[in-house]
C-alpha positions in Angstrom: -82.6 208.9 -52.6 -81.4 206.6 -55.0 -78.2 206.1 -52.7 -80.0 205.1 -49.8 -82.3 202.9 -51.6 -79.2 201.1 -52.8 -78.3 200.1 -49.0 -81.4 199.4 -47.5 -84.0 196.3 -48.4 -87.1 198.6 -48.4 -87.8 201.5 -50.8 -87.6 204.8 -48.3 -91.0 204.8 -48.7 -92.3 201.5 -47.2 -90.3 202.3 -44.3 -93.3 203.5 -41.8 -94.5 200.5 -43.1 -91.6 198.2 -41.7 -91.2 200.1 -38.5 -95.0 199.4 -37.4 -95.3 195.9 -38.8 -91.9 195.1 -36.9 -93.2 196.9 -33.7 -96.8 194.6 -34.2 -94.3 191.5 -35.2 -91.8 191.8 -32.2 -93.6 192.2 -29.9 -96.2 189.6 -30.3 -93.3 187.2 -31.1 -91.4 187.7 -27.8 -94.7 188.1 -25.9 -95.4 184.3 -26.6 -92.7 183.3 -26.0 -92.8 184.6 -22.5 -96.4 184.4 -21.9 -95.9 180.2 -23.0 -93.2 180.0 -20.4 -94.9 182.2 -17.8 -97.5 179.3 -17.9 -95.7 176.6 -17.8 -94.1 178.0 -15.1 -90.9 180.0 -16.0 -91.1 183.1 -14.6 -88.2 184.0 -15.5 -89.4 186.5 -18.5 -91.7 187.9 -16.3 -90.0 188.9 -13.5 -88.1 190.8 -16.1 -90.4 192.7 -17.5 -90.3 190.6 -20.5 -94.1 189.7 -20.0 -95.3 193.1 -21.6 -96.8 193.9 -25.3 -94.6 197.0 -24.7 -92.0 196.8 -28.0 -89.2 198.9 -26.3 -89.1 195.7 -23.9 -88.2 193.3 -27.0 -86.5 195.1 -29.4 -83.0 194.3 -30.7 -80.7 197.0 -31.9 -79.0 195.0 -34.7 -81.6 192.4 -35.4 -83.7 195.2 -36.1 -81.2 197.3 -38.4 -80.7 194.1 -40.2 -84.2 193.9 -41.1 -83.9 197.5 -43.0 -80.6 196.5 -44.4 -81.1 192.7 -45.5 -84.8 192.3 -45.3 -85.0 190.2 -41.8 -84.0 190.6 -38.1 -84.9 189.3 -34.6 -85.6 190.6 -31.5 -83.8 190.4 -27.9 -84.4 186.6 -27.0 -86.7 186.1 -24.3 -85.0 184.4 -21.4 -86.0 181.0 -20.6 -85.5 178.9 -17.4 -85.5 175.3 -18.7 -85.2 173.4 -14.8 -88.7 175.5 -14.1 -90.6 173.5 -16.2 -91.8 169.9 -15.2 -91.0 168.3 -18.9 -88.5 170.1 -19.7 -88.2 169.0 -23.3 -92.3 169.1 -23.9 -92.5 172.6 -22.6 -89.2 173.8 -24.2 -90.3 173.0 -27.5 -94.0 174.8 -27.1 -91.9 177.8 -26.0 -89.8 178.0 -28.6 -92.4 177.1 -31.3 -95.0 179.8 -29.9 -92.9 182.7 -31.1 -92.6 181.6 -35.3 -96.6 180.5 -34.7 -97.5 184.0 -32.9 -95.7 185.1 -36.3 -98.0 182.7 -38.4 -101.5 183.6 -36.4 -100.5 187.6 -37.1 -100.2 187.2 -40.6 -103.2 185.2 -41.0 -105.3 188.5 -39.1 -104.1 190.5 -41.5 -105.2 188.6 -44.6 -108.4 188.4 -42.8 -108.8 191.9 -42.1 -107.8 192.4 -45.7 -110.6 190.3 -46.9 -113.0 192.3 -44.7 -112.3 195.6 -45.9 -112.7 194.5 -49.4 -116.0 192.6 -48.7 -117.0 195.8 -46.9 -115.8 198.1 -49.9 -113.9 200.5 -47.6 -110.8 200.8 -50.5 -114.0 202.1 -52.6 -115.3 204.6 -50.1 -111.6 206.0 -49.3 -109.2 208.3 -51.5 -107.3 206.3 -54.0 -104.2 206.9 -52.9 -105.2 206.1 -49.7 -106.8 203.0 -50.5 -103.2 202.0 -52.5 -101.7 203.2 -49.4 -103.5 200.5 -47.0 -103.2 197.9 -49.9 -99.2 198.4 -49.5 -99.5 197.9 -45.9 -101.1 194.5 -45.7 -99.0 193.4 -48.6 -96.0 194.3 -46.0 -97.4 193.0 -43.2 -98.5 190.1 -44.0 -95.3 189.1 -46.3 -92.6 190.4 -42.8 -95.0 188.3 -40.7 -94.2 184.9 -42.7 -90.8 185.6 -43.6 -90.2 185.7 -39.6 -92.3 182.5 -39.2 -90.4 180.6 -41.7 -87.0 182.2 -40.9 -86.9 181.7 -37.1 -87.8 178.2 -37.6 -84.7 177.6 -39.6 -81.9 175.1 -37.8 -79.7 177.7 -36.7 -78.7 179.5 -33.8 -80.1 181.7 -31.8 -83.0 180.7 -33.8 -86.1 179.2 -32.6 -85.7 176.4 -35.2 -82.3 175.4 -33.0 -84.0 175.2 -30.2 -86.4 173.2 -31.1 -84.1 170.6 -32.6 -82.4 170.9 -29.2 -85.2 169.7 -27.4 -85.8 167.0 -30.1 -82.6 165.3 -30.3 -81.4 163.0 -27.1 -80.3 164.2 -23.9 -77.2 163.3 -24.5 -76.8 164.9 -27.2 -78.2 168.5 -26.5 -74.2 169.3 -24.6 -72.5 168.8 -27.9 -74.6 170.6 -29.7 -74.2 173.6 -27.0 -70.8 173.3 -27.4 -70.3 174.0 -31.2 -73.6 176.8 -30.9 -71.0 179.3 -30.9 -69.7 178.1 -34.3 -72.8 177.7 -35.7 -73.9 181.5 -34.8 -71.0 182.6 -36.3 -71.5 179.8 -40.0 -75.2 181.3 -39.7 -73.9 185.3 -39.9 -71.8 184.2 -42.9 -75.0 182.7 -44.5 -77.2 185.7 -44.0 -74.7 188.6 -44.5 -72.4 187.5 -47.2 -73.5 186.9 -51.2 -74.2 183.2 -50.1 -77.8 184.3 -48.9 -78.5 185.3 -52.3 -78.0 182.0 -53.0 -79.5 179.9 -49.9 -81.7 182.2 -47.6 -83.5 184.7 -50.2 -84.7 182.5 -52.0 -85.9 180.1 -49.9 -88.0 182.6 -47.5 -89.1 184.3 -50.9 -90.7 180.7 -51.8 -91.5 179.7 -48.4 -93.2 183.0 -48.1 -95.9 182.7 -51.4 -96.2 179.2 -50.6 -97.4 180.3 -47.0 -99.4 182.9 -48.3 -101.3 180.7 -51.0 -102.5 178.6 -48.4 -103.7 181.5 -45.9 -105.4 182.7 -48.9 -107.6 179.9 -49.9 -108.5 179.6 -46.6 -109.9 182.8 -45.9 -111.3 183.5 -49.5 -114.2 180.7 -49.1 -115.0 181.8 -45.9 -115.4 185.5 -47.3 -117.0 184.6 -50.4 -114.2 186.8 -52.4 
């Protein structure tokens, strides 16, 4: 067991919670991309079966594996055809940001439900082991969704943050960004899977997760008078 834990980003007893969280987080994230694109007139994702809440349609093997090994990852990108948008730049930004925002919304729902359970006294009505397991699940569920929200907003290809930058820059700059996209992906992977990640990605993500969590908690606590 100790040998396995040395290779995984999560302890073995947390893996079921991680799996459930990823099925929800990745599915909602990619569905949000597909839905917003569909609403703006691009049926590409819908025609390829991606406008669905079926997790199988969205999981990426490598991105999912990386979650267990490195603590973060991604799903299979939703195909988007910008030529179907009346206003490609605005629609492109909204489609790109829809995924990360959906993870933030899911995290907020998780915190809200956790406080509802506290308010209703659920944790006192169930066995201690079950209460501890439920609390652990909520903690992981919220943390991973916020992490995916922040991670996907980073300005590196192929993440959503990079796509947003592509649509924000002047049209004449976009082709130049595309030329260096392959190099950007390589640089991104080097930063993520090498010890450099310990100095850049992990501290940034962890601090961001704590900050966003504190904000969400500060919003819901007064509402539920906890």
